[in-house]
Structures are given as C-alpha cells and as structure tokens.
C-alpha positions as a Markdown table, in Angstrom:
| # | Residue | x | y | z |
|---|---|---|---|---|
| 1 | Met | 55.8 | -2.1 | -18.3 |
| 2 | Thr | 53.9 | -1.2 | -15.3 |
| 3 | Thr | 52.6 | 2.2 | -14.5 |
| 4 | Pro | 54.3 | 3.8 | -11.4 |
| 5 | Ile | 52.0 | 4.3 | -8.4 |
| 6 | Ser | 52.7 | 7.3 | -6.1 |
| 7 | Val | 51.1 | 7.8 | -2.7 |
| 8 | Arg | 50.6 | 11.2 | -1.1 |
| 9 | Ala | 48.5 | 12.9 | 1.6 |
| 10 | Ala | 45.1 | 14.0 | 0.5 |
| 11 | Arg | 44.4 | 17.7 | 0.2 |
| 12 | Ala | 41.1 | 19.6 | 0.5 |
| 13 | Asn | 40.8 | 19.9 | -3.3 |
| 14 | Asp | 40.9 | 16.1 | -3.5 |
| 15 | Val | 37.5 | 15.7 | -1.8 |
| 16 | Asp | 35.5 | 15.1 | -5.1 |
| 17 | Ala | 37.9 | 12.3 | -6.1 |
| 18 | Met | 37.6 | 10.8 | -2.6 |
| 19 | Met | 33.8 | 10.9 | -2.9 |
| 20 | Arg | 34.0 | 9.2 | -6.3 |
| 21 | Leu | 36.0 | 6.3 | -4.9 |
| 22 | Leu | 33.8 | 6.0 | -1.8 |
| 23 | Val | 30.6 | 5.9 | -3.9 |
| 24 | Ala | 32.1 | 3.3 | -6.2 |
| 25 | Ala | 33.1 | 1.2 | -3.1 |
| 26 | Ala | 29.5 | 1.3 | -1.8 |
| 27 | Glu | 28.2 | 0.3 | -5.3 |
| 28 | Asp | 30.7 | -2.6 | -5.3 |
| 29 | Gln | 29.4 | -3.8 | -2.0 |
| 30 | Gly | 25.9 | -3.7 | -3.2 |
| 31 | Glu | 25.0 | -0.9 | -0.8 |
| 32 | Pro | 25.0 | 2.4 | -2.8 |
| 33 | Gly | 22.3 | 3.9 | -0.6 |
| 34 | Ser | 24.1 | 3.2 | 2.7 |
| 35 | Leu | 26.9 | 5.7 | 2.1 |
| 36 | Cys | 25.9 | 8.8 | 4.0 |
| 37 | Val | 29.1 | 10.8 | 3.9 |
| 38 | Thr | 29.1 | 13.9 | 1.7 |
| 39 | Ala | 31.9 | 16.0 | 0.2 |
| 40 | Ala | 31.1 | 18.7 | 2.7 |
| 41 | Asp | 31.5 | 16.1 | 5.5 |
| 42 | Leu | 34.9 | 15.0 | 4.2 |
| 43 | Leu | 36.0 | 18.6 | 3.8 |
| 44 | Arg | 34.9 | 19.6 | 7.3 |
| 45 | Glu | 36.1 | 16.5 | 9.1 |
| 46 | Gly | 39.4 | 16.0 | 7.3 |
| 47 | Phe | 40.7 | 19.4 | 6.5 |
| 48 | Gly | 39.4 | 21.7 | 9.3 |
| 49 | Glu | 41.2 | 23.0 | 12.4 |
| 50 | Arg | 41.1 | 19.6 | 14.2 |
| 51 | Pro | 40.9 | 16.8 | 11.6 |
| 52 | Thr | 39.1 | 13.6 | 12.7 |
| 53 | Tyr | 40.5 | 11.5 | 9.9 |
| 54 | His | 43.5 | 11.5 | 7.6 |
| 55 | Ala | 43.7 | 10.2 | 4.0 |
| 56 | Leu | 46.3 | 9.0 | 1.6 |
| 57 | Leu | 45.7 | 8.9 | -2.2 |
| 58 | Ala | 47.3 | 6.7 | -4.8 |
| 59 | Glu | 48.0 | 8.3 | -8.2 |
| 60 | Ala | 48.8 | 6.7 | -11.5 |
| 61 | Ser | 49.0 | 8.2 | -14.9 |
| 62 | Gly | 47.9 | 11.5 | -13.5 |
| 63 | His | 44.7 | 10.2 | -11.9 |
| 64 | Ile | 43.7 | 9.4 | -8.4 |
| 65 | Val | 43.2 | 5.7 | -8.4 |
| 66 | Gly | 43.1 | 4.7 | -4.7 |
| 67 | Leu | 42.1 | 6.0 | -1.2 |
| 68 | Ala | 43.1 | 5.0 | 2.3 |
| 69 | Leu | 41.1 | 6.9 | 5.0 |
| 70 | Tyr | 42.4 | 6.4 | 8.5 |
| 71 | Ser | 42.5 | 7.8 | 12.1 |
| 72 | Phe | 44.5 | 7.3 | 15.2 |
| 73 | Asn | 43.4 | 5.7 | 18.5 |
| 74 | Phe | 45.0 | 4.8 | 21.8 |
| 75 | Ser | 45.5 | 1.3 | 23.3 |
| 76 | Thr | 45.5 | 1.1 | 27.1 |
| 77 | Trp | 46.7 | -2.5 | 26.8 |
| 78 | Arg | 49.9 | -1.5 | 24.9 |
| 79 | Ser | 50.0 | 2.1 | 26.1 |
| 80 | Val | 50.7 | 3.4 | 22.6 |
| 81 | Asn | 48.9 | 4.9 | 19.7 |
| 82 | Gly | 47.2 | 2.8 | 17.0 |
| 83 | Leu | 46.3 | 3.4 | 13.4 |
| 84 | His | 42.8 | 2.4 | 12.3 |
| 85 | Leu | 42.1 | 2.1 | 8.6 |
| 86 | Glu | 38.5 | 2.9 | 7.9 |
| 87 | Asp | 38.4 | 2.6 | 4.1 |
| 88 | Leu | 40.7 | 1.2 | 1.5 |
| 89 | Val | 39.4 | 1.8 | -2.0 |
| 90 | Val | 41.0 | 1.1 | -5.4 |
| 91 | Asp | 39.4 | 2.2 | -8.6 |
| 92 | Arg | 38.0 | -0.9 | -10.4 |
| 93 | Ala | 40.3 | -0.3 | -13.5 |
| 94 | Trp | 43.4 | -0.2 | -11.3 |
| 95 | Arg | 42.9 | -3.3 | -9.1 |
| 96 | Arg | 45.7 | -5.9 | -9.3 |
| 97 | His | 48.2 | -3.2 | -10.3 |
| 98 | Gly | 49.8 | -2.7 | -6.8 |
| 99 | Val | 47.6 | 0.3 | -5.7 |
| 100 | Ala | 46.3 | -1.3 | -2.5 |
| 101 | Arg | 49.7 | -2.7 | -1.7 |
| 102 | Ala | 51.3 | 0.7 | -2.1 |
| 103 | Leu | 48.7 | 2.3 | 0.1 |
| 104 | Met | 49.1 | -0.4 | 2.8 |
| 105 | His | 52.9 | 0.0 | 2.8 |
| 106 | Glu | 52.5 | 3.8 | 3.2 |
| 107 | Leu | 50.0 | 3.3 | 6.0 |
| 108 | Glu | 52.5 | 1.0 | 7.7 |
| 109 | Asp | 55.1 | 3.8 | 7.4 |
| 110 | Val | 52.7 | 6.3 | 8.8 |
| 111 | Ala | 52.0 | 4.0 | 11.8 |
| 112 | Arg | 55.7 | 3.7 | 12.5 |
| 113 | Ala | 56.3 | 7.4 | 12.2 |
| 114 | His | 53.6 | 8.0 | 14.8 |
| 115 | Asp | 55.0 | 5.3 | 17.1 |
| 116 | Cys | 51.8 | 3.1 | 16.7 |
| 117 | Gly | 51.9 | -0.3 | 18.3 |
| 118 | Arg | 49.3 | -1.6 | 15.9 |
| 119 | Phe | 47.6 | -1.0 | 12.6 |
| 120 | Ser | 44.1 | -2.5 | 12.3 |
| 121 | Trp | 41.0 | -2.5 | 10.2 |
| 122 | Phe | 37.8 | -4.5 | 9.6 |
| 123 | Val | 37.2 | -6.6 | 6.5 |
| 124 | Leu | 33.9 | -8.2 | 5.5 |
| 125 | Lys | 33.9 | -11.9 | 6.3 |
| 126 | Gly | 32.6 | -12.7 | 2.8 |
| 127 | Asn | 35.3 | -10.6 | 1.0 |
| 128 | Asp | 37.6 | -13.5 | 0.3 |
| 129 | Ala | 39.8 | -11.6 | -2.1 |
| 130 | Ala | 40.5 | -8.9 | 0.4 |
| 131 | Arg | 41.1 | -11.4 | 3.2 |
| 132 | Arg | 43.7 | -13.2 | 1.0 |
| 133 | Phe | 45.3 | -9.9 | 0.0 |
| 134 | Tyr | 45.6 | -8.8 | 3.7 |
| 135 | Ala | 47.0 | -12.2 | 4.6 |
| 136 | Ser | 49.6 | -11.8 | 1.9 |
| 137 | Leu | 50.8 | -8.7 | 3.7 |
| 138 | Gly | 51.2 | -10.6 | 6.9 |
| 139 | Ala | 47.9 | -9.6 | 8.5 |
| 140 | Thr | 46.2 | -12.0 | 10.9 |
| 141 | Thr | 42.6 | -12.3 | 12.0 |
| 142 | Ile | 41.7 | -11.8 | 15.7 |
| 143 | Asp | 39.2 | -14.5 | 16.4 |
| 144 | Asp | 38.9 | -14.0 | 20.1 |
| 145 | Trp | 37.5 | -10.4 | 19.7 |
| 146 | Met | 34.1 | -9.5 | 18.3 |
| 147 | Leu | 33.0 | -6.2 | 16.8 |
| 148 | Met | 30.3 | -4.5 | 18.9 |
| 149 | Gln | 28.6 | -1.3 | 18.1 |
| 150 | Ile | 26.0 | 1.2 | 19.4 |
| 151 | Asp | 24.3 | 3.5 | 17.0 |
| 152 | Val | 24.3 | 6.8 | 18.8 |
| 153 | Thr | 22.0 | 8.6 | 16.2 |
| 154 | Pro | 19.4 | 8.9 | 17.6 |
| 155 | Pro | 20.7 | 9.1 | 21.2 |
| 156 | Leu | 20.5 | 6.1 | 23.5 |
| 157 | Glu | 17.4 | 5.5 | 25.4 |
| 158 | Pro | 17.7 | 6.5 | 29.1 |
| 159 | Ala | 18.2 | 3.7 | 31.6 |
| 160 | Ser | 15.0 | 2.8 | 33.4 |
| 161 | Asn | 15.1 | 2.6 | 37.2 |
C-alpha cells in the first residue's frame, strides 16, 4: 500500500523544513556552498506583506517531504500571467513515491486558478532523470530560447561614453 501524499500552501512556521529541503537539494547537486538563501530570507520574502514567492509543501506520514517554490510573471506575447517554478525538491527517501508528480499537478491547478497562459521552469541539462520525469508530464523543451542572466550584485558597471 502506498502512503497518501497531500499538498498544501506553505506557512511561516514551515520555513525550517523548507530550508532543510533546499540544503539537501544543493548537496545533491554537488553545490552545498552555493545556496545563499537563509530561513530569515524565506520568512521575509515569502510571508511578509508583499510576498515575492509562494510555496507548496507535500506531506506524507506526518512529515514534509517535498517543496515547490514558485512566483508569477507576465507575458507580453500572450498577454497573460505565467507561473515560474523556481525549485522543486523531494526528500531523498520519498523520491519515486509520487511526491513530485503531486506537486506538479497542484502547481498546474494553481496556474489555471490564476489564469496563467504558461507554467515554466529550468532544468539542468545533465539531469536526465528530471528531464524524463517532466517529459512524462507532457512538458517540452524550448530549444529556440536561451537562458541569459546578469548578476546585479554588485551593481552593473556604468556605460562608458
């Protein structure tokens, strides 16, 4: 018999469990020192007056076993909101038990409830298991777009004349 998985919105008192999962994800990716978010950051940014992110938690057997951290954006090409998944983390002991699938289905419901035209995320090219999982949900890669980024800490150098 399989253990039922329930998904709910994160609350402020869940921040320590969220940190535990994020630290484990950084360790799994071989980059434990690259995670710079703190519990205080999560609390301030997700549960303050104007949250900059939202989170869903998966629970099983009375324990938090999964996290989906997401935010909303706006597409001028579709003229609708979009949902961007920043982190999807499942406790190592609970992988292959339907936790990620339950979180992804709930995120899809959230996107529909907010009239989002798309639900997107990034996946590491070398993470073949994640890529196969997302494909099994019907996700497709967008080969004609490339991720670009500017690190704004420290500020950009002023343009020279």
